[in-house]
N, CA and C of each residue as an Amber inpcrd file, in Angstrom:
protein
   546
   0.8090000  -1.1970000   0.0000000   0.0000000   0.0000000   0.0000000
   0.8560000   1.2660000   0.0000000   1.9110000   1.3750000   0.8650000
   2.7340000   2.5840000   0.8280000   3.3980000   2.7760000  -0.5400000
   3.6550000   1.6850000  -1.2230000   4.2810000   1.7770000  -2.5510000
   3.3520000   2.5080000  -3.5340000   2.0560000   2.2710000  -3.4820000
   1.0720000   2.9290000  -4.3520000   0.9840000   4.4220000  -4.0230000
   1.0520000   4.7770000  -2.7600000   0.9840000   6.1760000  -2.3360000
   2.2120000   6.9350000  -2.8450000   3.3740000   6.3280000  -2.7400000
   4.6090000   6.9790000  -3.2070000   4.5570000   7.1860000  -4.7210000
   4.1120000   6.1870000  -5.4710000   3.9960000   6.3290000  -6.9290000
   2.9800000   7.4100000  -7.2940000   1.8790000   7.4790000  -6.5620000
   0.8690000   8.5110000  -6.8240000   1.4320000   9.9030000  -6.5590000
   2.2200000  10.0390000  -5.4960000   2.8510000  11.3360000  -5.1990000
   3.8460000  11.7360000  -6.2890000   4.6260000  10.7760000  -6.7820000
   5.5940000  11.0680000  -7.8500000   4.8760000  11.5540000  -9.1150000
   3.8290000  10.8560000  -9.5050000   3.0630000  11.2430000 -10.7040000
   2.4250000  12.6140000 -10.4960000   1.8920000  12.8370000  -9.3010000
   1.2800000  14.1340000  -8.9980000   2.2830000  15.2730000  -9.0560000
   3.4970000  15.0400000  -8.5210000   4.5450000  16.0750000  -8.5750000
   4.9710000  16.3540000 -10.0110000   5.0750000  15.3150000 -10.8320000
   5.4410000  15.5200000 -12.2380000   4.3790000  16.3500000 -12.9560000
   3.1270000  16.0960000 -12.6780000   2.0330000  16.8680000 -13.2940000
   2.1080000  18.3180000 -12.8310000   2.3470000  18.5550000 -11.5490000
   2.4360000  19.9230000 -11.0220000   3.6240000  20.6640000 -11.6290000
   4.7970000  20.0140000 -11.6760000   5.9800000  20.6670000 -12.2720000
   5.7570000  20.9870000 -13.7460000   5.1180000  20.0700000 -14.4540000
   4.8300000  20.3160000 -15.8750000   3.9290000  21.5340000 -16.0300000
   2.9000000  21.6260000 -15.2340000   2.0040000  22.7850000 -15.3090000
   2.7310000  24.0770000 -14.9560000   3.6170000  24.0340000 -13.9800000
   4.3780000  25.2330000 -13.6010000   5.2410000  25.7030000 -14.7630000
   5.9400000  24.7810000 -15.4100000   6.8180000  25.1740000 -16.5140000
   6.0390000  25.6510000 -17.7350000   4.8790000  25.0910000 -17.9540000
   4.0760000  25.5020000 -19.1070000   3.4720000  26.8870000 -18.8970000
   3.0610000  27.2070000 -17.6900000   2.3480000  28.4600000 -17.4450000
   3.2460000  29.6350000 -17.1080000   4.5560000  29.4490000 -16.9490000
   5.4320000  30.5890000 -16.6530000   5.6140000  31.4330000 -17.8940000
   5.9580000  32.7070000 -17.6830000   6.1570000  33.6320000 -18.7970000
   7.3660000  33.2370000 -19.6100000   7.2600000  33.4060000 -20.8970000
   8.3380000  33.0970000 -21.8080000   9.2490000  34.3100000 -21.9560000
  10.5130000  34.0480000 -22.3030000  11.4430000  35.1500000 -22.5460000
  11.5500000  35.4740000 -24.0280000  10.6750000  34.9210000 -24.8480000
  10.7030000  35.1840000 -26.2800000  10.2970000  36.6240000 -26.5640000
  10.8490000  37.1630000 -27.6400000  10.4750000  38.5000000 -28.0750000
   9.1120000  38.4250000 -28.7340000   8.2020000  39.2630000 -28.2860000
   6.8610000  39.2590000 -28.8540000   6.8260000  40.2340000 -30.0200000
   6.2180000  39.8230000 -31.1000000   6.1330000  40.6900000 -32.2680000
   4.6770000  40.8700000 -32.6690000   4.4530000  41.8850000 -33.4720000
   3.1110000  42.1760000 -33.9470000   2.8330000  41.2660000 -35.1390000
   1.9630000  40.2690000 -34.9650000   1.7070000  39.2640000 -35.9880000
   0.4810000  39.5790000 -36.8430000  -0.0760000  40.7590000 -36.7060000
  -1.2890000  41.0340000 -37.4740000  -0.9630000  41.1790000 -38.9590000
  -1.9570000  40.9410000 -39.7650000  -1.7920000  41.0250000 -41.2150000
  -1.8420000  42.4910000 -41.6220000  -0.8530000  42.9030000 -42.3880000
  -0.7760000  44.2960000 -42.8240000  -1.5570000  44.5030000 -44.1170000
  -2.1970000  45.6470000 -44.2080000  -2.8650000  46.0320000 -45.4530000
  -1.8100000  46.4980000 -46.4470000  -2.0940000  46.3350000 -47.7280000
  -1.1750000  46.8010000 -48.7590000  -0.9620000  48.3010000 -48.6060000
   0.3000000  48.7150000 -48.6070000   0.6370000  50.1230000 -48.4390000
   0.7970000  50.5190000 -46.9870000   0.9280000  49.5470000 -46.0790000
   1.0390000  49.8570000 -44.6610000   2.2620000  49.2310000 -44.0230000
   2.5850000  49.7080000 -42.8270000   3.6930000  49.1580000 -42.0490000
   3.4140000  49.3270000 -40.5630000   4.0700000  48.4950000 -39.7820000
   4.0670000  48.6060000 -38.3280000   5.5120000  48.4290000 -37.8900000
   6.0520000  49.4640000 -37.2380000   7.4360000  49.4390000 -36.7750000
   7.4840000  49.7060000 -35.2820000   8.4000000  49.0650000 -34.6110000
   8.6350000  49.3010000 -33.1960000   9.9870000  49.9740000 -33.0350000
  10.0300000  51.0020000 -32.1950000  11.2760000  51.7190000 -31.9240000
  11.6830000  51.4580000 -30.4900000  12.9220000  51.0560000 -30.3080000
  13.5080000  50.9180000 -28.9850000  14.6350000  51.9410000 -28.8940000
  14.6000000  52.7530000 -27.8910000  15.6060000  53.7840000 -27.6900000
  15.3770000  54.4050000 -26.3430000  15.5240000  55.7220000 -26.2800000
  15.2640000  56.4330000 -25.0310000  13.8420000  56.1610000 -24.5450000
  12.9130000  56.0900000 -25.4710000  11.5420000  55.6730000 -25.1590000
  11.1080000  54.7120000 -26.2590000  10.0750000  53.9360000 -25.9930000
   9.6050000  52.9710000 -26.9720000   8.3410000  53.4780000 -27.6410000
   8.2880000  53.3130000 -28.9520000   7.1540000  53.7800000 -29.7470000
   6.7480000  52.7160000 -30.7500000   5.5180000  52.8230000 -31.2000000
   5.0440000  52.0230000 -32.3260000   4.6730000  53.0020000 -33.4240000
   5.2270000  52.7880000 -34.6180000   4.9430000  53.6520000 -35.7610000
   4.1070000  52.8870000 -36.7770000   3.0950000  53.5660000 -37.3080000
   2.2680000  53.0110000 -38.3730000   2.0660000  54.0950000 -39.4120000
   1.8420000  53.6850000 -40.6520000   1.6060000  54.6780000 -41.6880000
   1.5190000  54.0710000 -43.0610000   1.9060000  54.8850000 -44.0400000
   1.7970000  54.5440000 -45.4590000   3.1920000  54.3440000 -46.0300000
   3.3660000  53.2830000 -46.8350000   4.6550000  53.0110000 -47.4580000
   4.4740000  52.7820000 -48.9530000   5.3700000  53.4150000 -49.7260000
   5.4010000  53.2630000 -51.1810000   6.8130000  52.8980000 -51.6040000
   6.9260000  52.3090000 -52.7920000   8.2500000  52.0430000 -53.3420000
   8.2710000  52.3930000 -54.8190000   9.4660000  52.6550000 -55.2940000
   9.6710000  52.8820000 -56.7220000  11.0480000  52.3660000 -57.1040000
  11.1810000  51.9320000 -58.3380000  12.4600000  51.4460000 -58.8450000
  12.7920000  52.2090000 -60.1220000  14.0900000  52.3660000 -60.3350000
  14.5350000  53.0020000 -61.5740000  16.0120000  52.7350000 -61.7890000
  16.4540000  53.0230000 -62.9800000  17.8740000  52.9140000 -63.3100000
  18.4040000  54.3340000 -63.4310000  19.4810000  54.6240000 -62.6940000
  20.0810000  55.9540000 -62.7100000  21.4920000  55.8650000 -63.2680000
  21.9270000  56.9700000 -63.8460000  23.2650000  57.0320000 -64.4240000
  24.0640000  58.1090000 -63.6890000  25.2620000  57.7340000 -63.2330000
  26.1260000  58.6940000 -62.5360000  26.7510000  59.6460000 -63.5510000
  27.4360000  60.6490000 -63.0540000  28.0600000  61.6460000 -63.9350000
  29.1610000  61.0480000 -64.7970000  29.7140000  59.9120000 -64.3990000
  30.7580000  59.2740000 -65.2140000  30.1970000  58.1200000 -66.0550000
  28.8650000  58.0060000 -66.1240000  28.2240000  57.0540000 -67.0120000
  27.9380000  55.6820000 -66.4320000  28.2480000  55.4490000 -65.1760000
  27.9460000  54.1580000 -64.5690000  26.4580000  54.0790000 -64.2440000
  25.8710000  52.9050000 -64.4510000  24.4480000  52.7450000 -64.2070000
  24.1980000  52.0070000 -62.8990000  23.1500000  52.4430000 -62.1880000
  22.7720000  51.8840000 -60.8990000  21.2860000  51.5710000 -60.9050000
  20.9280000  50.3730000 -60.4520000  19.5380000  50.0220000 -60.2310000
  19.1940000  50.4650000 -58.8160000  18.1240000  51.2170000 -58.6510000
  17.7670000  51.7220000 -57.3250000  16.3320000  51.3440000 -56.9630000
  16.1240000  51.1460000 -55.6730000  14.7960000  50.9120000 -55.1280000
  14.6580000  51.8720000 -53.9510000  13.6050000  52.6620000 -53.9730000
  13.3770000  53.6640000 -52.9280000  12.1230000  53.2910000 -52.1490000
  12.2550000  53.1960000 -50.8130000  11.1170000  52.9740000 -49.9170000
  10.8320000  54.2760000 -49.1930000   9.6020000  54.7540000 -49.2510000
   9.1910000  55.9850000 -48.5710000   8.1110000  55.6470000 -47.5510000
   8.3940000  55.9320000 -46.2770000   7.4640000  55.6560000 -45.1940000
   7.0420000  56.9720000 -44.5660000   5.7400000  57.2330000 -44.5170000
   5.2380000  58.4640000 -43.9020000   4.1560000  58.1230000 -42.8900000
   3.9450000  59.0370000 -41.9620000   3.0100000  58.7850000 -40.8640000
   1.5470000  58.7910000 -41.2890000   1.2040000  59.3170000 -42.4440000
  -0.1910000  59.3800000 -42.8650000  -1.0400000  60.1640000 -41.8850000
  -0.4320000  61.1840000 -41.2800000  -1.0820000  62.0650000 -40.3000000
  -1.3970000  61.3690000 -38.9840000  -0.7580000  60.2320000 -38.7130000
  -0.9360000  59.5590000 -37.4260000   0.1770000  60.0040000 -36.4870000
  -0.1050000  59.9900000 -35.2100000   0.9050000  60.3550000 -34.2160000
   1.6130000  59.0940000 -33.7440000   2.8870000  59.1470000 -33.3950000
   3.7600000  60.3160000 -33.4540000   4.1800000  60.6080000 -34.8990000
   4.3940000  61.8740000 -35.1980000   4.7950000  62.2850000 -36.5450000
   6.1660000  61.7210000 -36.8890000   6.2940000  61.2260000 -38.1130000
   7.5590000  60.6290000 -38.5210000   7.6130000  60.4600000 -40.0360000
   8.8160000  60.2820000 -40.5340000   9.0400000  59.8720000 -41.9140000
  10.3590000  59.1060000 -41.9580000  10.4100000  58.0990000 -42.8020000
  11.6020000  57.2900000 -42.9710000  11.8020000  57.0480000 -44.4530000
  13.0310000  56.8000000 -44.8310000  13.3250000  56.4830000 -46.2110000
  14.4980000  55.5320000 -46.3040000  14.4380000  54.6470000 -47.2770000
  15.5330000  53.7230000 -47.5420000  15.8150000  53.7370000 -49.0320000
  17.0920000  53.7660000 -49.3860000  17.5240000  53.7180000 -50.7770000
  18.4100000  52.4920000 -50.9320000  17.9500000  51.5300000 -51.7430000
  18.7320000  50.3470000 -52.0530000  19.3030000  50.5660000 -53.4420000
  20.5860000  50.3890000 -53.5820000  21.2360000  50.6730000 -54.8560000
  22.2310000  49.5700000 -55.2000000  22.2250000  49.1610000 -56.4670000
  23.1580000  48.1500000 -56.9640000  23.8280000  48.6940000 -58.2130000
  25.1340000  48.5650000 -58.2630000  25.8970000  49.0000000 -59.4300000
  25.5560000  48.0800000 -60.5960000  25.3060000  48.6330000 -61.7750000
  25.0190000  47.9120000 -63.0050000  23.5050000  47.7350000 -63.1610000
  22.9810000  48.2380000 -64.2440000  21.5390000  48.2130000 -64.4860000
  20.9670000  46.8090000 -64.6280000  21.7990000  45.8260000 -64.9120000
  21.2880000  44.4770000 -65.1340000  21.1740000  43.6670000 -63.8430000
  21.6100000  44.2310000 -62.7300000  21.4870000  43.5680000 -61.4360000
  20.1820000  44.0250000 -60.8020000  19.2600000  43.0940000 -60.6260000
  17.9750000  43.4390000 -60.0200000  18.0950000  43.4600000 -58.5070000
  17.3260000  44.3340000 -57.8950000  17.2110000  44.3320000 -56.4380000
  16.0380000  43.4390000 -56.1320000  16.3220000  42.2850000 -55.5620000
  15.2700000  41.2990000 -55.3680000  15.1720000  40.8090000 -53.9450000
  14.5750000  39.6350000 -53.8040000  14.3740000  39.0350000 -52.4930000
  15.7130000  38.8180000 -51.8010000  15.6740000  38.9250000 -50.4730000
  16.8770000  38.6740000 -49.6850000  17.1470000  39.7900000 -48.7050000
  18.2340000  39.6250000 -47.9950000  18.6630000  40.5680000 -46.9640000
  19.6220000  41.5730000 -47.5840000  19.3140000  42.8550000 -47.4360000
  20.1340000  43.9280000 -47.9910000  20.7150000  44.7310000 -46.8230000
  22.0290000  44.6310000 -46.6550000  22.7270000  45.2230000 -45.5100000
  22.8980000  46.7350000 -45.6640000  22.8410000  47.4340000 -44.5280000
  23.1150000  48.8690000 -44.4970000  24.5680000  49.0920000 -44.8740000
  24.8240000  50.0890000 -45.7050000  26.1800000  50.4210000 -46.1190000
  26.7610000  51.4470000 -45.1660000  27.8890000  51.1360000 -44.5950000
  28.5190000  52.0570000 -43.6540000  29.4950000  53.0060000 -44.3100000
  29.7260000  52.8600000 -45.5850000  30.7700000  53.6500000 -46.2520000
  30.2300000  54.6510000 -47.2670000  28.9960000  55.0910000 -47.1210000
  28.4300000  56.0590000 -48.0540000  28.9320000  57.4400000 -47.6600000
  29.5990000  58.1130000 -48.5860000  30.2170000  59.3950000 -48.2800000
  29.2840000  60.5760000 -48.4590000  28.2270000  60.3990000 -49.1690000
  27.2790000  61.4820000 -49.3700000  25.9730000  60.9750000 -49.9100000
  24.9170000  61.6640000 -49.5800000  23.5740000  61.2410000 -49.9560000
  23.3840000  61.2340000 -51.4690000  23.9870000  62.1690000 -52.1740000
  23.7530000  62.2920000 -53.6070000  24.6740000  61.4210000 -54.4450000
  25.7190000  60.8470000 -53.8280000  26.6150000  59.9800000 -54.5750000
  25.9510000  58.6380000 -54.8470000  26.3280000  57.9980000 -55.9330000
  25.8150000  56.6720000 -56.2410000  26.6180000  55.6700000 -55.4310000
  25.9760000  54.5730000 -55.0430000  26.6240000  53.6390000 -54.1340000
  26.0390000  52.2490000 -54.3090000  26.7270000  51.2670000 -53.7650000
  26.2420000  49.8960000 -53.6840000  25.8310000  49.6310000 -52.2550000
  24.5800000  49.2480000 -52.0290000  24.1430000  48.9340000 -50.6750000
  22.8450000  49.6220000 -50.3140000  22.6800000  49.9060000 -48.9980000
  21.4460000  50.4920000 -48.4790000  21.7820000  51.7090000 -47.6380000
  21.0680000  52.7940000 -47.8890000  21.1580000  54.0230000 -47.1070000
  19.7790000  54.2690000 -46.5010000  19.7220000  54.6810000 -45.2460000
  18.4360000  54.9400000 -44.6170000  18.4770000  56.1460000 -43.7050000
  17.3180000  56.7890000 -43.5500000  17.1980000  57.9160000 -42.6320000
  15.8550000  57.8370000 -41.9250000  15.7710000  58.4930000 -40.7560000
  14.5250000  58.5190000 -39.9910000  14.3840000  59.8770000 -39.3170000
  13.2150000  60.4610000 -39.4440000  12.8470000  61.6770000 -38.7140000
  11.6500000  61.3080000 -37.8510000  11.8480000  61.3310000 -36.5360000
  10.7830000  60.9830000 -35.6020000  10.6310000  62.1570000 -34.6440000
   9.5080000  62.8590000 -34.7240000   9.2850000  64.0680000 -33.9340000
   9.5020000  63.8420000 -32.4420000   9.1710000  62.6770000 -31.9610000
   9.3040000  62.3450000 -30.5410000  10.7530000  62.4680000 -30.0490000
  11.7240000  62.2930000 -30.9570000  13.1360000  62.3180000 -30.5900000
  13.8240000  63.6250000 -30.9690000  13.0700000  64.6520000 -31.2920000
  13.6450000  65.9570000 -31.6050000  13.7770000  66.2060000 -33.0920000
  14.4640000  67.2990000 -33.4090000  14.5650000  67.7370000 -34.8000000
  15.7200000  67.1090000 -35.5660000  16.7010000  66.5390000 -34.8700000
  17.8480000  65.9650000 -35.5690000  17.4590000  64.6830000 -36.2950000
  17.8620000  64.5550000 -37.5520000  17.5660000  63.3120000 -38.2780000
  18.4940000  62.1890000 -37.8160000  18.0250000  60.9710000 -37.9520000
  18.8170000  59.7810000 -37.6620000  19.1950000  59.1390000 -38.9950000
  20.4070000  58.5830000 -39.0470000  20.8760000  57.9000000 -40.2500000
  21.2020000  56.4520000 -39.9040000  20.9080000  55.5530000 -40.8410000
  21.1200000  54.1230000 -40.6110000  22.5950000  53.8440000 -40.3750000
  22.8670000  53.1460000 -39.2910000  24.2410000  52.8140000 -38.9180000
  24.5530000  51.3540000 -39.2490000  23.6450000  50.4410000 -38.8760000
  23.8280000  49.0320000 -39.2250000  22.4760000  48.3300000 -39.2080000
  22.4820000  47.1190000 -39.7220000  21.2500000  46.3530000 -39.8210000
  20.9500000  46.0190000 -41.2690000  19.6720000  45.7610000 -41.5470000
  19.3050000  45.3490000 -42.9010000  17.8320000  45.5880000 -43.1800000
  17.5470000  45.7070000 -44.4670000  16.1830000  45.6940000 -44.9870000
  16.0540000  44.3600000 -45.7170000  15.0570000  43.5880000 -45.3440000
  14.8590000  42.2750000 -45.9620000  13.6270000  42.3310000 -46.8590000
  13.8020000  41.8820000 -48.0930000  12.6880000  41.8070000 -49.0340000
  12.2790000  40.3480000 -49.1180000  11.0500000  40.0680000 -48.7080000
  10.5290000  38.7040000 -48.7260000   9.8900000  38.3560000 -50.0580000
   9.2190000  39.3490000 -50.6770000   8.5260000  39.0960000 -51.9390000
   8.3780000  40.4210000 -52.6790000   8.8410000  40.4600000 -53.9180000
   8.6670000  41.6550000 -54.7310000   7.9380000  41.2640000 -56.0100000
   6.8540000  41.9750000 -56.2650000   6.0600000  41.7660000 -57.4660000
   5.9600000  43.0930000 -58.1950000   5.1420000  43.1340000 -59.2510000
   5.0150000  44.3500000 -60.0380000   4.4760000  45.5190000 -59.2190000
   3.4600000  45.2910000 -58.3970000   2.8080000  46.3830000 -57.6700000
   3.0040000  46.3420000 -56.1600000   3.5010000  45.2210000 -55.6100000
   3.6160000  45.0560000 -54.1570000   5.0030000  44.5370000 -53.7890000
   5.5200000  45.0570000 -52.6810000   6.7940000  44.6130000 -52.1290000
   6.5880000  44.3390000 -50.6360000   6.8750000  43.1170000 -50.1920000
   6.7100000  42.7450000 -48.7790000   8.0820000  42.5250000 -48.1670000
   8.2370000  42.9820000 -46.9170000   9.5110000  42.7740000 -46.2740000
   9.5280000  43.2170000 -44.8320000  10.7400000  43.3470000 -44.3070000
  10.9200000  43.7470000 -42.9180000  12.1430000  44.6390000 -42.7750000
  12.1570000  45.3650000 -41.6750000  13.2370000  46.3010000 -41.3610000
  13.7900000  45.9380000 -39.9900000  15.0960000  45.8890000 -39.8840000
  15.7690000  45.6840000 -38.6090000  17.0470000  46.5250000 -38.6500000
  16.9310000  47.8070000 -38.2640000  18.0130000  48.7680000 -38.4640000
  18.2370000  49.5910000 -37.2000000  19.5030000  49.8740000 -36.9240000
  19.8780000  50.7940000 -35.8570000  20.2500000  52.1210000 -36.5130000
  19.6240000  53.2030000 -36.0350000  19.8750000  54.5490000 -36.5440000
  20.6240000  55.3480000 -35.4860000  21.4030000  56.3190000 -35.9540000
  22.1380000  57.1800000 -35.0290000  22.0960000  58.6110000 -35.5500000
  21.9850000  59.5960000 -34.6200000  22.0280000  60.9950000 -35.0530000
  23.4210000  61.5670000 -34.7990000  23.5930000  62.8480000 -35.0860000
  24.9070000  63.4800000 -34.9820000  25.4120000  63.5340000 -33.5340000
  24.5040000  63.4530000 -32.5600000  24.8780000  63.4450000 -31.1420000
  25.1490000  62.0300000 -30.6300000  25.2320000  61.0670000 -31.5370000
  25.4750000  59.6630000 -31.2390000  24.3730000  59.0220000 -30.3880000
  23.1680000  59.5870000 -30.4470000  22.0070000  58.9640000 -29.8360000
  21.4760000  57.9480000 -30.8380000  21.1230000  56.7730000 -30.3670000
  20.6890000  55.7520000 -31.3100000  19.3020000  55.2220000 -30.9660000
  18.6370000  54.7230000 -31.9990000  17.3420000  54.0640000 -31.8690000
  17.3720000  52.8290000 -32.7610000  16.7070000  51.7780000 -32.3130000
  16.5840000  50.5550000 -33.1100000  15.1500000  50.4690000 -33.6210000
  15.0060000  50.2790000 -34.9210000  13.6860000  50.1950000 -35.5370000
  13.5380000  48.8300000 -36.1870000  12.4660000  48.1190000 -35.7920000
  12.1850000  46.8080000 -36.3650000  10.7040000  46.7220000 -36.7170000
  10.4000000  45.9560000 -37.7290000   9.0020000  45.7680000 -38.0910000
   8.8240000  45.2530000 -39.4950000   7.5720000  45.1770000 -39.9140000
   7.2020000  44.6280000 -41.2140000   6.4650000  45.6580000 -42.0540000
   6.4860000  45.4450000 -43.3780000   5.8000000  46.3610000 -44.2850000
   5.2860000  45.6260000 -45.5070000   4.2890000  46.2430000 -46.1370000
   3.7680000  45.8090000 -47.4410000   3.6510000  47.0880000 -48.2690000
   4.6360000  47.3390000 -49.1150000   4.6980000  48.5910000 -49.8790000
   3.9700000  48.4740000 -51.2190000   3.3810000  49.5860000 -51.6450000
   2.7470000  49.6770000 -52.9670000   3.6290000  50.4900000 -53.8970000
   3.6550000  50.0880000 -55.1570000   4.4420000  50.8460000 -56.1460000
   3.8100000  52.2120000 -56.3470000   4.6300000  53.2270000 -56.3590000
   4.1690000  54.6080000 -56.5660000   3.9420000  54.8580000 -58.0250000
């Protein structure tokens, strides 16, 4: 009889421990899993304060020629607040040397060696103006823009970029988007 009681206690303790481990809070990063409408984005900012940004996103592609005749394929992402608070605007320029190289699906790394905004370059340049953080613009320091699917009228992807302003204040912006061709 005592043997049955001990076995019952062991099984009961295993059930209790299992329930404890299942019901405790997870340390996983929670993300916004809602389905985005075409032309929309949801971004989270981590920095001095945390914000959620939503708005309108468009993209355009073109082939540009530098002053010395080199051709660059470019993709421009324009993100605006659509009059939602907090006020903000962001932009990303993806550029590839040679008109025959398409900017397609995959991870596109931020370029740390861009010497000027108007110069042609290989890589990704980004900027962010977020009213909540003052008047100084932030420029992409590291991270990537990932394109999951690009079609004729729609581009789906995600952003995971750290921005820094001239005072070396930084913000991390992450999130998803579904851009419409302008």
